C-alpha positions as CSV (number, residue, x, y, z in Angstrom):
1,P,-30.5,-9.0,3.9
2,C,-27.6,-6.9,5.0
3,M,-27.8,-3.2,4.4
4,I,-25.1,-1.7,2.3
5,I,-23.7,1.2,4.3
6,P,-21.9,3.9,2.3
7,P,-18.7,5.2,3.9
8,Y,-20.0,8.7,4.6
9,A,-22.7,7.1,6.8
10,H,-20.5,4.5,8.5
11,P,-19.6,5.4,12.1
12,L,-16.0,4.1,11.6
13,N,-15.6,5.8,8.2
14,M,-14.6,2.9,6.1
15,F,-12.6,5.1,3.8
16,N,-9.9,6.2,6.2
17,T,-8.9,9.7,5.5
18,S,-5.7,9.8,7.4
19,T,-3.4,7.9,5.0
20,T,-2.1,10.6,2.6
21,V,0.9,12.9,2.6
22,S,0.9,16.5,1.3
23,K,3.2,17.3,-1.6
24,S,3.3,19.9,-4.3
25,V,2.0,18.7,-7.7
26,P,4.8,17.7,-10.1
27,R,5.0,20.0,-13.1
28,R,4.5,17.1,-15.5
29,F,1.0,16.5,-14.3
30,L,0.1,20.2,-14.6
31,S,1.3,20.4,-18.2
32,I,-0.8,17.4,-19.5
33,P,-4.3,18.2,-20.7
34,H,-7.1,16.4,-18.9
35,R,-9.9,14.2,-20.4
36,P,-13.1,16.2,-19.8
37,A,-15.9,14.4,-17.9
38,Q,-19.2,15.6,-16.6
39,Q,-19.0,19.2,-17.9
40,G,-15.7,19.9,-16.1
41,L,-16.7,18.8,-12.6
42,I,-14.4,15.8,-12.7
43,K,-11.6,15.2,-15.1
44,L,-9.7,11.9,-15.3
45,H,-6.0,12.2,-15.9
46,P,-4.9,10.7,-19.2
47,H,-1.7,9.4,-17.7
48,T,-3.4,6.6,-15.9
49,V,-5.4,4.0,-17.9
50,G,-7.1,0.8,-17.0
51,V,-10.0,2.1,-14.9
52,P,-12.9,1.1,-17.1
53,A,-15.5,0.6,-14.4
54,L,-14.8,4.0,-12.8
55,A,-14.8,5.7,-16.2
56,K,-18.1,4.0,-17.1
57,A,-19.7,5.0,-13.9
58,L,-18.8,8.6,-14.3
59,A,-19.8,8.7,-17.9
60,A,-23.2,7.3,-17.0
61,A,-23.9,9.8,-14.3
62,P,-26.0,12.8,-15.3
63,S,-23.9,15.9,-14.5
64,S,-26.8,17.5,-12.7
65,T,-26.8,14.7,-10.1
66,L,-23.1,14.8,-9.3
67,A,-22.3,16.0,-5.7
68,A,-19.6,15.4,-3.1
69,S,-19.6,15.3,0.7
70,A,-16.9,14.9,3.3
71,P,-17.2,12.2,5.9
72,P,-19.2,13.4,9.0
73,R,-16.5,12.6,11.5
74,E,-13.6,15.1,11.9
75,S,-10.6,14.3,9.8
76,E,-7.2,15.9,9.2
77,S,-7.2,14.9,5.5
78,G,-9.5,15.9,2.8
79,A,-11.7,13.0,1.4
80,Y,-14.9,13.4,-0.5
81,V,-17.4,10.8,-1.5
82,I,-18.5,11.5,-5.1
83,R,-22.1,10.6,-5.7
84,A,-24.6,10.6,-8.5
85,G,-27.8,11.4,-6.6
86,S,-27.7,9.0,-3.6
87,A,-25.4,6.4,-5.3
88,P,-21.7,6.6,-4.4
89,L,-19.3,6.5,-7.3
90,G,-15.9,7.0,-5.8
91,V,-13.8,8.6,-3.2
92,F,-11.7,11.7,-4.1
93,K,-8.7,12.7,-2.1
94,P,-7.2,16.1,-3.0
95,T,-3.4,16.3,-3.0
96,A,-3.6,19.8,-1.5
97,E,-5.6,18.6,1.5
98,E,-3.4,15.6,2.5
99,M,-2.8,15.4,6.2
100,V,1.0,15.4,6.7
101,Q,2.1,18.9,6.0
102,T,4.9,19.4,8.6
103,S,7.6,17.2,10.1
104,E,5.7,17.3,13.4
105,D,2.6,15.9,11.7
106,A,4.6,13.2,9.9
107,A,6.4,12.1,13.1
108,Y,3.1,11.8,15.0
109,V,1.7,9.5,12.4
110,L,4.7,7.7,11.0
111,G,7.4,7.9,13.6
112,R,10.8,7.0,12.1
113,N,9.3,6.6,8.6
114,A,8.3,10.3,8.6
115,E,11.1,11.8,6.6
116,A,10.7,9.2,3.8
117,F,7.2,10.4,3.2
118,I,7.7,14.1,3.8
119,G,10.5,14.1,1.3
120,G,8.8,11.7,-1.1
121,S,5.9,11.4,-3.5
122,A,2.4,12.7,-2.8
123,G,-0.1,10.4,-1.1
124,S,-2.4,10.6,-4.1
125,H,0.3,9.3,-6.4
126,R,1.0,6.4,-4.0
127,E,-2.7,5.5,-4.1
128,V,-2.5,5.2,-7.8
129,A,0.8,3.3,-7.6
130,A,-0.8,0.7,-5.3
131,Y,-3.5,0.1,-7.8
132,L,-1.0,-0.3,-10.7
133,V,1.1,-2.7,-8.7
134,D,-2.0,-4.8,-7.7
135,A,-3.4,-4.7,-11.3
136,A,-0.1,-6.1,-12.6
137,A,-0.2,-8.8,-9.8
138,T,-3.8,-9.6,-10.8
139,K,-2.6,-10.6,-14.2
140,G,-0.2,-13.0,-12.5
141,G,-2.9,-14.5,-10.2
142,M,-2.1,-12.8,-6.9
143,G,-4.1,-9.6,-7.1
144,A,-5.6,-8.3,-3.8
145,G,-8.4,-6.4,-5.4
146,V,-7.4,-2.8,-4.9
147,P,-10.2,-0.7,-6.4
148,E,-9.6,1.1,-9.6
149,T,-7.7,4.3,-8.8
150,T,-6.5,7.1,-11.0
151,L,-5.3,10.7,-10.8
152,A,-8.1,13.2,-11.4
153,S,-9.0,16.8,-11.0
154,A,-12.3,17.8,-9.4
155,A,-14.2,21.0,-8.8
156,V,-14.6,20.2,-5.1
157,G,-16.1,23.5,-4.2
158,R,-18.9,23.2,-6.9
159,L,-19.5,19.6,-6.0
160,V,-19.8,20.2,-2.3
161,G,-21.6,23.5,-2.1
162,G,-21.7,25.3,-5.4
163,V,-18.6,27.4,-4.6
164,E,-16.4,28.0,-7.6
165,N,-12.8,27.5,-6.4
166,G,-11.2,25.9,-9.4
167,M,-10.0,22.3,-10.1
168,T,-8.0,20.3,-7.6
169,L,-5.7,17.4,-8.4
170,G,-6.0,14.2,-6.3
171,S,-6.7,10.5,-6.5
172,L,-10.1,9.1,-7.4
173,Q,-10.9,5.6,-6.3
174,H,-13.9,3.6,-7.5
175,F,-16.4,3.0,-4.8
176,V,-16.8,-0.6,-3.5
177,E,-20.1,-1.7,-2.0
178,N,-19.5,-3.1,1.5
179,V,-21.0,-4.0,4.8
180,G,-18.3,-2.5,7.0
181,D,-14.6,-3.0,7.6
182,V,-12.7,-5.9,9.2
183,D,-12.9,-4.3,12.6
184,D,-16.7,-5.0,12.5
185,F,-16.1,-8.7,12.0
186,G,-14.1,-11.6,13.4
187,P,-11.2,-12.8,11.3
188,S,-12.5,-16.4,11.3
189,L,-15.0,-15.2,8.6
190,F,-12.3,-14.2,6.2
191,D,-11.0,-16.3,3.3
192,V,-7.4,-17.5,3.6
193,E,-6.7,-16.6,0.0
194,D,-7.9,-13.1,0.5
195,V,-5.7,-12.6,3.6
196,H,-2.7,-14.0,1.8
197,R,-3.2,-11.8,-1.2
198,I,-3.6,-8.6,0.9
199,G,-0.6,-9.6,3.1
200,A,1.6,-10.3,0.0
201,L,0.6,-6.8,-1.4
202,D,1.4,-5.1,1.9
203,V,4.8,-6.9,2.1
204,R,5.6,-5.7,-1.4
205,L,4.4,-2.1,-0.7
206,I,6.0,-1.9,2.8
207,N,2.6,-0.7,3.9
208,C,2.9,1.5,6.9
209,D,-0.8,1.9,7.6
210,R,-2.7,-1.4,7.3
211,H,-5.1,-1.2,10.2
212,G,-8.6,-2.7,10.3
213,G,-10.3,0.4,9.1
214,N,-8.8,0.2,5.6
215,I,-9.9,-3.3,4.6
216,L,-13.5,-3.3,3.5
217,V,-15.8,-6.4,3.8
218,S,-18.2,-7.2,1.1
219,L,-20.7,-10.0,0.6
220,S,-19.9,-12.1,-2.4
221,K,-22.9,-12.6,-4.7
222,A,-21.4,-15.7,-6.3
223,K,-20.8,-18.8,-4.2
224,E,-17.4,-20.4,-4.7
225,A,-16.7,-23.8,-3.3
226,G,-14.5,-23.7,-0.3
227,R,-14.4,-19.9,-0.1
228,S,-16.0,-17.5,2.4
229,H,-18.8,-15.2,1.1
230,Y,-17.2,-12.4,3.1
231,R,-14.7,-10.9,0.7
232,L,-12.0,-8.4,1.5
233,T,-11.0,-5.2,-0.4
234,P,-7.8,-3.2,0.6
235,I,-8.1,0.6,0.4
236,D,-6.1,3.6,1.6
237,H,-2.5,3.3,0.3
238,G,-1.1,6.8,1.0
239,Y,1.7,5.4,3.3
240,I,3.4,2.9,1.0
241,L,6.9,2.4,-0.5
242,P,9.0,4.7,1.6
243,G,12.2,5.7,-0.2
244,E,14.2,4.9,2.9
245,V,12.9,1.8,4.6
246,K,12.5,1.8,8.3
247,T,10.7,-0.8,10.4
248,A,7.0,-0.7,9.4
249,P,4.1,-0.8,11.9
250,W,2.4,-4.1,12.6
251,P,-0.5,-4.7,10.1
252,V,-3.8,-6.0,11.3
253,W,-3.6,-9.3,9.4
254,M,-0.4,-10.3,11.3
255,D,-2.7,-11.2,14.2
256,W,-5.0,-13.4,12.1
257,P,-4.6,-17.2,12.1
258,Q,-4.7,-17.1,8.2
259,A,-1.3,-15.4,8.2
260,R,0.3,-18.5,9.8
261,Q,-1.2,-20.9,7.3
262,P,1.0,-22.0,4.4
263,F,0.5,-20.4,1.0
264,S,-1.4,-22.5,-1.6
265,D,0.6,-23.9,-4.5
266,E,-1.1,-21.5,-6.8
267,M,-0.2,-18.5,-4.6
268,K,3.4,-19.7,-4.3
269,D,3.7,-20.0,-8.0
270,A,2.2,-16.5,-8.6
271,I,4.6,-15.0,-6.0
272,L,7.6,-16.7,-7.5
273,H,6.7,-15.3,-10.9
274,S,6.0,-11.8,-9.7
275,D,8.3,-9.0,-10.9
276,V,8.6,-5.3,-11.4
277,D,8.7,-5.5,-15.2
278,A,9.6,-2.7,-17.6
279,D,5.9,-1.7,-18.3
280,L,5.1,-1.5,-14.6
281,E,8.3,0.4,-13.8
282,A,7.6,2.9,-16.6
283,S,4.2,3.6,-15.2
284,L,5.5,4.0,-11.7
285,Q,8.1,6.4,-12.8
286,E,5.3,8.9,-13.6
287,L,4.2,8.7,-10.0
288,L,7.2,7.8,-7.7
289,N,10.8,8.6,-7.4
290,A,13.6,6.2,-8.0
291,A,14.2,5.3,-4.4
292,E,10.5,4.4,-3.9
293,I,10.6,2.1,-6.9
294,E,13.8,0.5,-5.6
295,T,11.9,-0.3,-2.4
296,L,9.3,-2.2,-4.4
297,K,12.0,-4.3,-6.0
298,Y,13.7,-5.1,-2.7
299,S,10.4,-6.1,-1.0
300,T,9.2,-8.1,-4.0
301,N,12.5,-10.1,-3.9
302,L,12.3,-10.6,-0.2
303,L,8.7,-12.0,-0.6
304,K,9.9,-14.3,-3.3
305,K,12.9,-15.5,-1.2
306,G,10.6,-16.2,1.7
307,V,8.3,-18.3,-0.4
308,E,11.3,-20.2,-1.8
309,L,12.2,-21.1,1.8
310,D,8.6,-22.2,2.6
311,M,8.0,-19.4,5.0
312,T,4.5,-18.4,5.9
313,L,3.1,-14.9,5.4
314,Y,3.5,-14.4,9.2
315,E,7.2,-15.4,9.1
316,I,7.9,-13.1,6.2
317,G,6.0,-10.3,8.0
318,L,8.3,-10.7,11.0
319,L,11.2,-9.5,8.7
320,I,9.5,-6.2,8.0
321,F,6.9,-5.3,10.6
322,S,7.1,-4.7,14.4
323,R,4.6,-3.9,17.1
324,H,7.1,-1.4,18.4
325,P,8.6,0.2,15.2
326,E,9.9,3.2,17.2
327,E,12.1,0.9,19.4
328,E,13.0,-2.0,17.2
329,R,14.8,-2.6,13.9
330,S,13.4,-5.1,11.4
331,F,15.4,-7.5,9.3
332,L,14.8,-5.5,6.1
333,E,15.9,-2.3,7.8
334,D,19.1,-4.1,9.0
335,V,19.8,-5.4,5.5
336,L,19.3,-2.2,3.6
337,H,21.2,-0.2,6.2
338,A,24.1,-2.7,6.0
339,R,24.1,-2.4,2.3
340,A,24.3,1.4,2.4
341,E,27.0,1.2,5.1
342,S,29.1,-1.3,3.2
343,R,29.0,0.8,0.0
344,R,29.2,-2.4,-2.0
345,P,28.0,-1.5,-5.5
346,F,24.6,-3.0,-6.5
347,D,24.5,-5.9,-9.0
348,T,22.6,-4.7,-12.0
349,V,21.2,-8.0,-13.0
350,K,17.4,-8.2,-13.3
351,N,16.8,-10.9,-10.7
352,C,17.6,-10.7,-7.0
353,V,21.0,-11.9,-5.9
354,F,21.5,-13.1,-2.3
355,M,25.0,-13.0,-0.9
356,F,25.8,-15.6,1.8
357,D,27.8,-15.1,4.9
358,E,31.1,-16.3,3.3
359,E,30.8,-13.6,0.7
360,L,30.5,-10.8,3.3
361,S,33.4,-9.1,5.0
362,H,33.6,-9.0,8.8
363,E,32.6,-5.4,8.8
364,E,29.5,-6.1,6.8
365,K,28.4,-8.8,9.2
366,V,28.9,-6.5,12.2
367,S,27.0,-3.8,10.4
368,M,24.2,-6.1,9.5
369,F,23.7,-7.6,13.0
370,S,24.9,-5.0,15.4
371,S,22.4,-3.1,17.4
372,K,24.5,0.0,16.6
373,A,23.8,-0.4,12.9
374,T,21.4,2.6,12.9
375,P,22.1,6.0,14.3
376,R,19.6,5.6,17.1
377,A,21.0,2.2,18.2
378,L,17.6,0.6,18.2
379,S,17.2,-2.9,19.7
380,R,16.5,-6.0,17.6
381,S,12.9,-7.0,17.8
382,P,12.2,-10.3,19.7
383,A,10.5,-11.7,16.6
384,A,13.5,-10.9,14.4
385,V,15.9,-12.5,16.9
386,M,13.7,-15.6,17.1
387,M,13.8,-15.9,13.3
388,E,17.6,-15.5,13.3
389,E,18.1,-18.2,15.9
390,K,15.8,-20.8,14.4
391,K,17.8,-23.9,13.4
392,S,16.0,-24.3,10.1
393,E,16.3,-23.2,6.5
394,T,14.4,-20.1,7.2
395,C,17.3,-18.6,9.2
396,H,19.3,-18.3,6.0
397,I,17.2,-15.3,4.9
398,R,18.6,-13.2,7.8
399,R,22.2,-13.9,6.5
400,H,21.7,-12.4,3.0
401,L,22.2,-9.0,1.5
402,I,19.7,-8.2,-1.2
403,S,21.0,-6.8,-4.4
404,I,19.0,-5.7,-7.4
């Protein structure tokens, strides 16, 4: 039998600690009383609901056994494995210890996306937002399995070494038993449906940090016909939903053969019925700013349009991601930049509206396709050019402006 290796013992640190951004805590979170748990060592925030397994695990843990430890390898961000005795319960990431604290730090990690994160919401809030988006998608049949995640306060000093240094706000994510991350395995072992669900989530979130270390691999106890018993769980969502969309770095799954396989009919139907409904938007407004929520609407509509045109996950990914994001502009960056430059007012209808070439002015077309459309005059990515030049229905998606 395979040994279940907790993240604090894994040499690659399955819970990547470099995916959060420092921000001051919004006043609204400081003013809301917390739900006490475990004699004040950990307090779940009442704003976020829907984490029953995490809440149950904390409630069942004797307070005298609670402890926390940082991963053994050096890390710029704070991340603590919360344990009851030797059993891991969750991973706590304090907002105050998030890595990107200066523009220089952000540029090193995120390149052209840096300012969107430096000036945006905290990484801990993005972690919770990713869970809420995926939980809503799960109801529609396309959830990727992001572990339960909530805002919480923890007495990190007392949990780590008995030092009283007050309560710290951050994100708390339920621990997932695993046998490693995807870098430890070959992609041929992974289920097509799992890859498609994670890829669809990353497209919607414009995930700027989907490397092999933040997809966990677990062994499924239940055998399902036609499915791999190696199951995938996406974690670490501190770099998602930038308020100003730039070309996102190439995610690990874009190199997997599953990404080039067509979506199942069930997955297509789930994507086409996905939306940012009023309930989800209201929850996200407690975590993200308006521009970041608009990014989710754009990306969701782009995913839906790609599915309508029978594009594969890989082809849709080409419109957002690049191996050289510092040097190339993606389709989505082109589109949103052209929209901003044209100053055409957004349509306020709920569903996405796609404007065809004949509806665009000459200036809008030039702005959309010119290499001078962005201040740095970045080149078009070869993948994006290939998609534009294809003589098939898929090329139409490059000739639309997205309006929400």
